[in-house]
C-alpha positions as CSV (number, residue, x, y, z in Angstrom):
1,X,-11.7,19.6,1.5
2,X,-10.1,16.3,0.2
3,X,-11.9,13.1,-0.3
4,X,-9.9,10.0,0.8
5,X,-11.1,6.6,-0.4
6,X,-9.7,3.6,1.5
7,X,-9.3,6.0,4.5
8,X,-9.4,3.2,7.1
9,X,-6.5,1.3,5.5
10,X,-2.9,1.5,6.6
11,X,-1.8,4.2,4.1
12,X,-5.3,5.8,4.2
13,X,-5.5,6.5,7.9
14,X,-1.9,7.8,8.0
15,X,-2.6,10.0,5.1
16,X,-5.7,11.4,6.9
17,X,-3.5,12.2,9.9
18,X,-1.0,14.0,7.7
19,X,-3.6,16.1,6.0
20,X,-5.2,17.1,9.3
21,X,-1.8,18.1,10.6
22,X,-1.5,20.5,7.7
23,X,-4.9,22.0,8.5
24,X,-6.7,20.4,5.6
25,X,-10.3,19.3,5.9
26,X,-10.9,15.6,5.1
27,X,-13.9,13.5,4.1
28,X,-13.4,9.8,4.4
29,X,-15.3,7.4,2.2
30,X,-16.0,4.3,4.3
31,X,-17.8,1.0,3.4
32,X,-21.0,0.2,5.2
33,X,-20.1,-2.0,8.2
34,X,-16.4,-1.3,8.0
35,X,-14.5,-0.7,11.3
36,X,-13.7,3.0,11.9
37,X,-11.2,2.3,14.6
38,X,-8.2,3.6,12.5
39,X,-9.9,7.0,12.4
40,X,-11.0,7.2,16.1
41,X,-10.3,10.6,17.6
42,X,-9.7,12.3,14.3
43,X,-11.7,15.3,13.1
44,X,-12.7,13.8,9.8
45,X,-16.1,13.8,8.0
46,X,-17.0,10.1,7.5
47,X,-19.4,9.2,4.8
48,X,-20.6,5.8,3.8
49,X,-20.1,4.8,0.2
50,X,-18.6,2.3,-2.2
51,X,-16.3,2.8,-5.2
52,X,-18.6,0.3,-7.0
53,X,-21.6,2.5,-6.4
54,X,-21.3,5.5,-8.7
55,X,-24.2,7.3,-7.1
56,X,-22.5,7.3,-3.7
57,X,-19.4,8.7,-5.3
58,X,-21.2,11.7,-6.8
59,X,-22.7,12.4,-3.4
60,X,-19.3,12.1,-1.6
61,X,-17.7,14.6,-4.0
62,X,-19.9,17.5,-3.1
63,X,-17.7,20.4,-2.0
64,X,-14.5,18.5,-2.6
65,X,-11.4,20.0,-4.3
66,X,-9.5,16.8,-4.9
67,X,-9.4,13.0,-4.4
68,X,-6.8,10.6,-2.9
69,X,-8.0,7.3,-4.3
70,X,-6.6,4.6,-2.1
71,X,-9.5,2.1,-1.9
72,X,-8.5,-1.3,-3.2
73,X,-8.1,-5.0,-2.5
74,X,-4.7,-6.6,-2.0
75,X,-4.2,-10.3,-2.7
76,X,-1.1,-12.5,-2.6
77,X,-3.1,-15.7,-3.4
78,X,-2.6,-17.5,-6.7
79,X,-5.3,-17.7,-9.4
80,X,-7.9,-15.3,-10.7
81,X,-9.8,-13.2,-8.3
82,X,-12.8,-11.4,-9.9
83,X,-13.5,-9.3,-6.8
84,X,-9.9,-7.9,-6.8
85,X,-10.3,-6.8,-10.4
86,X,-13.8,-5.4,-9.8
87,X,-12.7,-3.2,-6.9
88,X,-9.3,-2.2,-8.2
89,X,-10.2,-1.6,-11.8
90,X,-14.0,-0.9,-12.0
91,X,-13.9,1.0,-8.8
92,X,-11.0,3.2,-10.1
93,X,-12.9,3.8,-13.3
94,X,-15.9,4.9,-11.3
95,X,-13.7,7.4,-9.4
96,X,-12.3,8.7,-12.6
97,X,-15.7,9.1,-14.2
98,X,-17.1,10.9,-11.1
99,X,-14.1,13.2,-11.0
100,X,-14.4,14.0,-14.7
101,X,-18.1,14.8,-14.5
102,X,-17.8,16.9,-11.4
103,X,-14.8,18.9,-12.7
104,X,-12.4,17.7,-9.9
105,X,-9.3,19.8,-9.5
106,X,-6.9,16.9,-8.9
107,X,-6.9,13.1,-8.5
108,X,-4.0,11.3,-6.8
109,X,-4.2,7.6,-7.6
110,X,-2.1,5.2,-5.5
111,X,-0.9,2.4,-7.7
112,X,1.8,-0.1,-6.8
113,X,5.3,-1.0,-7.6
114,X,3.9,-4.4,-8.6
115,X,1.9,-2.8,-11.4
116,X,5.1,-2.0,-13.2
117,X,6.7,-4.6,-15.5
118,X,9.1,-6.9,-13.7
119,X,12.8,-6.8,-14.9
120,X,15.4,-9.3,-13.6
121,X,18.3,-6.9,-13.8
122,X,18.9,-3.1,-13.8
123,X,17.0,-0.3,-12.1
124,X,13.2,-0.3,-11.7
125,X,11.9,3.2,-12.4
126,X,9.1,5.1,-14.0
127,X,10.5,4.5,-17.5
128,X,9.2,0.9,-17.4
129,X,5.7,0.2,-18.6
130,X,2.7,-0.9,-16.6
131,X,2.1,-4.6,-17.3
132,X,-1.5,-5.8,-17.6
133,X,-0.2,-9.3,-18.5
134,X,2.0,-9.7,-15.4
135,X,2.1,-13.5,-14.7
136,X,2.7,-13.2,-10.9
137,X,-0.8,-12.3,-9.6
138,X,-4.3,-11.0,-10.0
139,X,-3.5,-8.0,-7.8
140,X,-0.5,-6.9,-10.0
141,X,-2.6,-7.1,-13.2
142,X,-5.5,-5.2,-11.7
143,X,-3.3,-2.4,-10.4
144,X,-1.7,-2.1,-13.9
145,X,-5.0,-2.0,-15.6
146,X,-6.4,0.6,-13.2
147,X,-3.2,2.7,-13.6
148,X,-3.5,2.7,-17.3
149,X,-7.1,3.8,-17.0
150,X,-6.0,6.7,-14.8
151,X,-3.3,7.7,-17.3
152,X,-5.8,7.6,-20.1
153,X,-8.1,9.9,-18.1
154,X,-5.1,12.3,-17.7
155,X,-4.6,12.3,-21.5
156,X,-8.3,13.1,-21.9
157,X,-7.9,16.2,-19.6
158,X,-8.4,15.0,-16.0
159,X,-5.7,16.2,-13.6
160,X,-4.4,12.8,-12.5
161,X,-1.1,12.0,-10.8
162,X,-0.1,8.4,-10.0
163,X,2.0,7.3,-7.0
164,X,3.6,3.8,-6.7
165,X,4.8,2.7,-3.3
166,X,6.9,-0.3,-2.6
167,X,6.4,-2.6,0.4
168,X,4.6,-0.5,3.0
169,X,5.4,-0.9,6.8
170,X,5.1,1.3,9.8
171,X,2.9,2.4,12.7
172,X,-1.0,2.7,12.6
173,X,-1.2,-0.7,10.9
174,X,-4.6,-1.5,12.5
175,X,-5.5,-4.3,10.1
176,X,-2.2,-6.1,10.5
177,X,-0.4,-6.3,7.1
178,X,1.8,-9.3,6.3
179,X,5.0,-7.5,7.3
180,X,3.2,-5.9,10.2
181,X,2.4,-9.3,11.5
182,X,6.0,-10.4,11.2
183,X,7.1,-7.3,13.2
184,X,4.4,-7.9,15.8
185,X,5.4,-11.5,16.4
186,X,9.1,-10.6,16.6
187,X,8.3,-7.8,19.1
188,X,6.5,-10.3,21.3
189,X,9.5,-12.6,21.1
190,X,7.6,-15.3,19.2
191,X,9.6,-18.0,17.3
192,X,10.2,-16.7,13.7
193,X,10.8,-18.7,10.5
194,X,12.2,-16.9,7.5
195,X,13.8,-17.4,4.1
196,X,16.6,-15.8,2.3
197,X,15.3,-12.8,0.5
198,X,14.9,-9.1,0.6
199,X,12.7,-6.3,-0.8
200,X,12.3,-2.6,-0.8
201,X,10.3,-1.5,2.2
202,X,9.0,2.1,2.8
203,X,7.6,3.8,5.8
204,X,3.9,4.4,5.6
205,X,4.4,8.0,6.8
206,X,6.8,8.6,3.9
207,X,4.2,7.3,1.5
208,X,1.6,9.6,2.9
209,X,3.9,12.6,2.7
210,X,4.8,11.5,-0.9
211,X,1.1,11.5,-1.8
212,X,0.6,15.0,-0.5
213,X,3.7,16.2,-2.3
214,X,2.5,14.6,-5.5
215,X,-0.9,16.4,-5.0
216,X,0.9,19.7,-4.7
217,X,3.8,19.4,-7.1
218,X,3.3,16.3,-9.3
219,X,2.7,16.8,-13.0
220,X,-0.5,15.7,-14.6
221,X,-0.3,12.3,-16.2
222,X,3.0,11.4,-14.5
223,X,3.9,8.5,-12.3
224,X,6.1,8.7,-9.2
225,X,7.7,5.8,-7.3
226,X,8.0,6.3,-3.5
227,X,10.4,3.6,-2.3
228,X,12.4,3.1,0.8
229,X,15.3,0.8,1.5
230,X,16.2,-2.8,0.4
231,X,16.0,-4.9,3.5
232,X,16.3,-8.6,4.1
233,X,13.8,-10.4,6.3
234,X,16.6,-11.5,8.6
235,X,17.8,-7.9,9.0
236,X,14.2,-6.9,9.8
237,X,14.0,-9.5,12.5
238,X,17.4,-8.6,14.0
239,X,16.4,-4.9,14.1
240,X,13.3,-5.8,16.1
241,X,15.4,-7.9,18.5
242,X,17.9,-5.0,18.9
243,X,15.1,-2.5,19.6
244,X,13.2,-4.7,22.1
245,X,16.2,-6.3,23.7
246,X,14.2,-9.5,23.8
247,X,15.9,-12.5,22.0
248,X,13.7,-15.0,20.2
249,X,14.2,-18.2,18.2
250,X,14.9,-17.6,14.6
251,X,15.3,-20.3,11.9
252,X,16.1,-19.9,8.2
253,X,14.1,-22.2,6.0
254,X,15.9,-23.4,2.8
255,X,14.3,-21.6,-0.1
256,X,13.6,-24.7,-2.1
257,X,11.8,-26.3,0.8
258,X,9.8,-23.1,1.3
259,X,8.9,-23.0,-2.3
260,X,7.6,-26.6,-2.1
261,X,5.6,-25.9,1.0
262,X,4.1,-22.8,-0.6
263,X,2.3,-24.9,-3.1
264,X,0.0,-26.1,-0.3
265,X,-0.4,-23.0,1.9
266,X,-3.1,-21.3,-0.3
267,X,-5.4,-24.2,0.3
268,X,-4.9,-23.9,4.0
269,X,-5.6,-20.2,4.0
270,X,-8.8,-20.7,2.1
271,X,-10.0,-23.5,4.3
272,X,-9.0,-21.8,7.6
273,X,-10.2,-18.4,6.4
274,X,-6.9,-17.1,7.6
275,X,-5.0,-14.0,6.3
276,X,-2.4,-15.2,3.8
277,X,1.3,-14.6,4.7
278,X,3.3,-17.3,3.0
279,X,2.4,-18.0,-0.6
280,X,4.2,-18.5,-3.9
281,X,3.6,-14.8,-4.6
282,X,5.3,-13.6,-1.4
283,X,8.3,-15.8,-2.0
284,X,8.6,-14.5,-5.6
285,X,8.6,-11.0,-4.3
286,X,11.4,-11.6,-1.9
287,X,13.5,-13.1,-4.7
288,X,12.7,-10.5,-7.3
289,X,14.8,-7.5,-8.4
290,X,14.3,-4.8,-5.7
291,X,16.7,-2.2,-7.1
292,X,14.0,0.4,-7.1
293,X,14.6,4.1,-7.7
294,X,12.7,7.1,-6.2
295,X,15.0,9.6,-8.0
296,X,12.1,11.2,-9.9
297,X,10.1,11.9,-6.8
298,X,13.1,13.2,-5.1
299,X,14.0,15.5,-8.0
300,X,10.5,16.8,-8.6
301,X,9.1,17.2,-5.1
302,X,11.8,16.5,-2.6
303,X,10.8,13.0,-1.6
304,X,13.3,11.4,0.9
305,X,12.5,8.3,2.9
306,X,13.6,8.1,6.6
307,X,16.1,5.6,7.9
308,X,14.8,2.1,8.4
309,X,15.7,1.8,12.1
310,X,13.3,4.7,12.9
311,X,10.5,3.0,11.0
312,X,10.9,-0.3,13.0
313,X,11.4,1.5,16.3
314,X,8.2,3.5,15.9
315,X,6.3,0.5,14.7
316,X,7.2,-1.5,17.8
317,X,6.4,1.4,20.0
318,X,3.0,1.8,18.4
319,X,2.3,-1.9,18.7
320,X,3.1,-1.9,22.4
321,X,1.0,1.2,23.0
322,X,-1.9,-0.3,21.2
323,X,-1.7,-3.5,23.2
324,X,-1.4,-1.7,26.5
325,X,-4.6,0.3,25.7
326,X,-6.7,-2.7,24.8
């Protein structure tokens, strides 16, 4: 049996589905009061627990052969965020401690491409260091610190493998990620504003399969990037339009104007208690170097991302099916 933390998240629920398809038994660690909709209909053992509660972790590890540690908080808001660090760093250290003390066979930790040091030119791969001093956001720094703790545990003898996905998109996005919301609005032919920019986006199903492959074939103490394809926001919107056959208004916002406006959007999101989509961080990502290599994962366990069109087509289909069933 595998324990999956963060099992109700986008990557988490897809990973659970992939494990069940392979005949694996799965135990899902779920926060008290958290919606279990993403796991509805799946034969999974759900247990309540919290990565910040060490006692609950020991209990959840009974009879488990390995852990996929996905639980974490994502933030694209500026400034320090103590809760992000607490969950992402302290929660990961608790998982590592519980795994060490219970003699866990394997721990697969999902980090992030944003934990890796930014470089303006050249290829981004696993040879670059994790950067705890990353100036771009609290999330990036927390994932770097947590990853370094995982690698330190590996050096101390724990069988840990690290996987770093890029921008994740795809079906089963129950919580509505930032890019998921963009695809959703475009699929419903809502007016769309965008800026020049692109990033590497990867199908959530490819990430889940990469995690399983890393669990089976990854080397202890090693990191593996699972990336997809460099895609512009305009191309993403045009792909949705092509799939749906429904035209919608699109307008490109000059980047300097978007950058100016982004100074004020964080205040709006805080006051409105709205999910952030357009912040200085998100703009920085779209302008950053996205020449990202998954050659190591391809070489060591055959990782190969699917074509982008399939990802968008399946996402739109899933969104439509979900809305028709509600």
